[in-house]
N, C-alpha and C positions, 0 to 999 in steps of 0.2 A: 426475619427483616436483614441483619447483619448478613448472612451466608447469601439471601439472593441478591444483596447489594453488591457484595463479594464476585456474585457469578457476573453480573450486570458489567462491573468494573473490568474483570478481565475479559468480557464477549468486546467489550468497547478497544481496549488495548489491541487485541487478536484483530479487530475490523481496522482500526489505526495501523497497524503493522501490513499487515496485508495490502493496505491500498496505498501506502508508503513503496511498497516493493514493487506493487504495479504501476506508479507513476517511476519510478526509475527506471524499469524494462521498457515502459513507452518513450522514456526522454531516449535511451540507448537504440531504442528502435528510429526514432525520428531522426539522429544524428546519422545513424548507418544510412538512412534513406538521403540526407542531405547529402551527405559526403559522394553518393552515388550521382546524385544529380549535377554535382557542380562540376 
């Protein structure tokens, strides 16, 4: 039970980390696009 819960926690953390990374990359891409258009 505990082991499975730990694995779930780790998975959730990994997903959150990946999501943050993707959001940061997307924001950078949007800023680049905005700089080019202005």
